[in-house]
C-alpha positions in Angstrom: -11.5 -9.7 18.6 -14.7 -10.8 17.2 -13.9 -12.3 13.8 -11.2 -14.1 12.2 -10.0 -11.3 9.8 -10.6 -7.7 9.3 -10.2 -6.5 5.6 -8.7 -3.1 5.6 -9.2 -0.9 2.5 -7.8 2.5 2.4 -9.8 4.4 -0.5 -8.9 7.7 -2.4 -10.8 8.4 -5.4 -11.3 5.8 -8.0 -14.8 5.1 -7.2 -15.1 2.5 -10.2 -12.3 0.5 -8.9 -13.3 0.9 -5.2 -16.8 -0.5 -6.3 -15.2 -3.6 -7.8 -13.0 -4.2 -4.8 -16.0 -4.3 -2.4 -18.2 -6.0 -4.9 -15.6 -8.9 -4.8 -15.3 -9.1 -1.3 -19.3 -9.3 -1.0 -19.3 -11.6 -3.6 -17.4 -14.3 -5.3 -14.2 -13.1 -3.3 -16.0 -13.3 0.1 -14.4 -15.1 2.6 -15.6 -18.2 4.1 -13.8 -17.0 7.5 -15.7 -14.9 9.8 -14.7 -11.5 8.6 -15.3 -7.7 8.3 -14.6 -5.0 5.7 -13.3 -1.7 7.0 -12.6 1.0 4.7 -10.9 4.4 5.6 -11.5 7.1 3.1 -8.7 9.7 2.8 -10.7 12.6 1.7 -11.8 11.5 -1.7 -13.9 13.5 -3.9 -17.7 13.4 -3.5 -18.1 10.3 -5.9 -16.1 8.0 -3.7 -17.7 9.1 -0.5 -21.1 9.0 -1.6 -20.4 5.5 -3.1 -18.9 4.4 0.5 -21.9 6.1 2.5 -24.5 4.1 0.4 -22.7 1.0 0.8 -22.4 1.2 4.4 -26.1 1.9 4.8 -26.7 -1.1 2.9 -24.2 -3.7 4.2 -24.0 -4.2 7.8 -20.6 -6.1 7.3 -18.9 -2.7 6.0 -17.7 -0.3 8.2 -16.6 3.1 6.8 -14.6 5.7 8.2 -14.7 9.2 6.2 -11.7 11.3 7.0 -11.6 14.8 6.6 -7.9 14.9 5.5 -5.8 12.7 3.5 -4.0 10.9 6.4 -1.5 9.1 3.9 -1.7 5.3 3.2 0.3 4.1 6.3 -1.6 6.3 8.7 -4.9 5.5 7.4 -4.1 1.5 7.6 -2.9 1.9 11.2 -6.5 3.9 11.7 -8.6 1.0 10.0 -6.6 -1.7 12.0 -7.6 0.2 15.1 -11.1 0.3 14.3 -10.9 -3.2 13.3 -12.1 -6.0 15.1 -10.4 -9.0 13.6 -7.8 -11.7 14.8 -6.0 -10.9 11.7 -5.4 -7.8 9.7 -5.6 -8.1 5.7 -4.5 -4.8 3.6 -6.3 -4.7 0.3 -5.9 -2.0 -2.2 -9.0 -0.5 -3.3 -8.0 -0.9 -7.0 -7.8 -4.7 -6.0 -10.3 -7.5 -6.7 -9.9 -10.4 -4.5 -10.5 -13.8 -6.4 -12.3 -16.9 -5.1 -10.6 -18.3 -2.1 -7.8 -15.7 -2.1 -8.6 -14.5 1.5 -8.9 -18.0 2.9 -5.6 -19.3 1.2 -3.7 -16.3 2.7 -5.2 -17.1 6.2 -4.3 -20.7 5.6 -1.0 -19.9 4.6 -0.1 -17.9 7.6 -1.5 -20.6 9.9 0.8 -23.2 8.4 3.8 -21.3 9.6 3.0 -18.3 12.0 6.6 -17.6 11.9 6.1 -16.3 8.6 4.6 -13.3 10.3 3.8 -11.2 7.1 2.2 -13.1 4.0 1.3 -12.1 0.5 -0.2 -13.9 -2.6 0.1 -13.7 -6.4 -1.1 -10.5 -8.2 -2.4 -10.4 -11.8 -3.1 -7.6 -14.0 -6.7 -7.0 -15.3 -5.6 -8.9 -18.7 -4.6 -11.8 -16.7 -0.7 -11.3 -16.9 1.5 -11.8 -13.8 2.4 -8.4 -12.0 5.6 -8.6 -10.2 4.3 -6.0 -7.4 3.0 -8.7 -4.9 6.7 -8.6 -3.4 10.2 -7.6 -3.9 13.8 -8.0 -2.6 14.7 -5.7 0.1 16.6 -2.6 -1.5 20.2 -2.3 -1.5 22.9 -0.1 -2.6 23.6 -2.6 -5.2 20.0 -2.5 -6.4 19.8 1.2 -6.7 23.3 1.3 -8.6 21.6 -0.9 -11.1 18.8 1.7 -11.2 20.8 4.7 -11.5 23.1 3.1 -14.2 20.1 1.8 -16.2 21.3 -1.8 -15.8 17.9 -2.8 -14.3 16.0 -1.1 -17.2 18.5 -2.7 -19.9 18.5 -6.0 -18.1 14.7 -6.3 -16.6 14.2 -9.2 -14.4 17.7 -10.1 -14.4 18.8 -11.7 -10.8 21.9 -9.7 -11.0 21.0 -6.3 -12.4 17.6 -6.1 -11.5 17.6 -7.7 -8.3 14.5 -6.2 -6.3 12.5 -7.8 -9.1 13.7 -11.3 -7.8 14.4 -12.3 -11.2 12.4 -14.7 -13.7 10.2 -16.1 -10.7 6.4 -15.4 -11.7 5.4 -15.6 -8.1 4.0 -19.2 -9.1 5.7 -20.9 -6.0 6.0 -20.3 -2.0 9.1 -18.2 -1.5 10.2 -16.2 1.2 10.8 -12.5 0.1 12.4 -9.3 1.3 9.0 -7.2 0.9 5.8 -7.8 1.0 3.4 -5.6 -0.9 1.0 -3.4 1.1 -1.3 -3.9 -1.9 -2.2 -7.4 -0.4 -0.7 -8.3 3.1 -1.8 -10.4 5.8 -0.7 -10.2 9.2 -2.0 -11.5 12.7 -3.2 -9.0 15.1 -0.4 -10.1 17.2 2.1 -9.5 14.9 0.7 -6.2 13.4 0.5 -4.9 17.0 4.0 -6.1 18.0 5.5 -4.3 14.8 3.7 -1.3 15.5 1.8 -1.2 12.3 3.1 1.0 9.5 5.5 3.7 10.5 3.5 6.9 9.9 6.7 8.8 8.9 6.0 7.2 5.4 3.0 9.1 4.1 2.8 7.0 1.2 5.2 4.2 -0.5 7.8 2.2 1.0 5.9 1.5 4.1 5.6 -1.9 3.5 9.5 -2.2 2.8 9.9 -0.5 6.2 7.5 -3.2 7.8 9.1 -6.1 6.0 12.5 -5.0 7.1 11.3 -4.7 10.9 9.7 -8.3 10.4 12.9 -9.6 9.2 15.0 -8.1 12.1 12.8 -9.6 14.5 13.3 -13.1 12.9 10.2 -13.6 11.1 10.5 -14.6 7.3 8.0 -13.0 5.2 6.7 -15.1 2.3 4.0 -15.2 -0.5 1.8 -18.0 -1.7 0.4 -18.5 -5.5 -2.7 -20.0 -3.9 -4.1 -16.4 -3.0 -4.9 -14.4 -6.0 -5.7 -10.9 -6.5 -6.3 -8.6 -9.7 -4.5 -5.5 -9.1 -5.0 -2.5 -11.7 -2.3 -0.4 -9.9 -1.9 3.4 -9.8 -5.9 4.3 -9.9 -5.7 6.6 -7.5 -2.6 8.4 -8.8 -3.1 11.9 -10.3 0.0 11.5 -12.6 3.0 9.4 -13.3 5.4 12.1 -12.2 3.3 12.7 -9.1 3.6 9.0 -8.2 7.4 8.7 -8.8 7.9 11.7 -7.0 6.3 10.3 -3.8 7.8 7.0 -4.4 11.3 8.5 -4.3 10.4 10.4 -1.3 9.5 6.9 0.2 12.9 5.6 -0.8 14.7 8.3 0.7 12.8 8.0 4.0 13.7 4.1 3.9 17.2 4.8 3.3 17.4 7.4 6.3 15.8 5.0 8.6 17.6 1.7 8.1 20.9 2.8 6.5 24.0 4.5 8.2 24.2 8.2 7.3 27.0 7.5 4.6 25.2 4.5 3.0 22.0 6.5 2.7 23.5 9.4 1.3 25.3 7.4 -1.4 21.8 5.6 -1.8 19.9 9.1 -2.4 22.6 10.2 -4.8 22.0 7.0 -6.8 18.2 7.7 -6.8 18.9 11.2 -8.0 21.5 9.8 -10.8 18.9 7.6 -12.0 16.1 10.5 -12.5 18.9 12.5 -14.2 19.9 9.6 -16.7 16.1 9.2 -17.4 15.8 12.8 -18.0 18.7 12.8 -20.4 16.8 10.1 -22.2 13.5 12.1 -22.4 15.5 15.0 -23.7 17.4 13.0 -26.6 13.6 11.7 -27.6 12.3 15.1 -27.6 15.2 16.2 -29.9 14.3 13.2 -32.3 10.8 14.5 -32.3 9.5 11.4 -30.3 8.8 13.2 -27.0 5.9 13.5 -25.0 5.1 15.1 -21.6 8.1 15.1 -19.6 7.9 12.5 -16.6 11.6 12.6 -15.1 12.6 16.2 -15.7 10.5 17.5 -12.8 12.1 14.7 -10.7 15.4 15.7 -11.5 14.9 19.3 -10.7 13.2 18.6 -7.6 15.7 16.1 -6.4 16.8 18.3 -3.4 13.0 18.2 -2.1 12.4 14.5 -2.4 16.0 13.5 -1.2 14.7 14.8 2.3 12.2 11.8 2.4 9.2 12.7 4.2 9.6 15.5 6.7 6.9 16.4 9.0 6.2 19.9 7.4 5.6 18.0 4.0 3.4 15.4 5.2 1.3 18.3 7.0 1.3 19.8 3.7 0.2 16.8 1.7 -2.8 16.1 4.5 -4.0 19.8 4.5 -5.4 21.7 7.2 -7.0 20.1 10.2 -10.8 20.6 10.6 -11.6 23.0 13.5 -14.4 20.8 15.0 -16.4 17.7 14.5 -20.1 18.0 13.5 -22.6 16.1 15.3 -22.9 12.6 13.8 -26.1 11.6 12.2 -28.5 9.4 14.0 -27.5 5.5 14.3 -24.2 6.0 12.2 -21.9 5.8 15.4 -20.4 2.7 16.0 -19.3 1.4 19.5 -15.8 -0.3 18.7 -12.8 1.5 18.2 -11.4 5.2 19.0 -13.5 8.1 18.4 -13.5 9.5 15.0 -11.1 12.6 14.1 -12.4 16.1 14.2 -14.4 16.5 11.1 -14.7 12.8 10.3 -17.9 11.2 9.5 -17.7 7.7 10.9 -20.2 5.1 9.6 -18.8 2.1 11.6 -21.4 -0.9 12.0 -20.7 -2.9 15.2 -22.2 -6.1 13.8 -19.3 -8.0 11.7 -20.4 -10.6 9.1 -19.9 -14.2 11.3 -18.7 -16.2 7.8 
């Protein structure tokens, strides 16, 4: 390991926000600690890939791997971590902007108590308001019942009826949590490898809940600090709200099947379906009243048997698309010397000279 921290960014379209993310890491949000930035692009459209290629050519601290397939968030993070050279792995979403001192504050927070294992910070929306997405409580049957019955919507941020939101706490103090969001998450290399990184059975969503659950099972206590702050737009890579919710429900179903007994998992998935049914009924009522828009929940209700299966291997393969048959010869001077060889069809723009602080 040659640097203190490898900042891992998994890009998928949204070139404007990806540029802001990288600009911050090279500018005001640049860590004082020795670091590198490793980007894995998940088969984005041409504007994002062109942006990353140009940035890699101009910045020797930026290492870019252009995947020919959409590997999914979990697998792409794992790949980036294998390519990385840092003593710590910091996951940062491409639509998140690190504010000054954020990375160093997170490193100091983990060093203060390494038994935390996994740590996160405070997340703000672009308008400066607090986002609750930096961390959550672990999901339970009770929290999913509150979702299914509409209690979590009617009583938002209630400690009793919306427990996963962690109540009225504004993420303005240090606190142990059940889940640290993968949008801004730091672990030591030792912890990341001991946990095995993300479980790649989760193509997208809930891989962070799974990682946190496994950390808790090992006696670690994931935590967040308000001293490390990022601005996170959220959802800039999602094609639609329905598409995002469909993948989120798959992730939740995968989590239930992995961590709960078969009976409990079946009950939990039934509650997720009931929640989609309740919200579909609400949409239909609004439509009858002439106040309806494009249906968001109705497709989820119709497809409940599909997403209830979680992320089976054939569905993951379909999302990733066909694997390329062969790798083209790399352009002269673009292949780095660290980490595994690129996958077939990948373009690897790794640079072996990391920033030294």
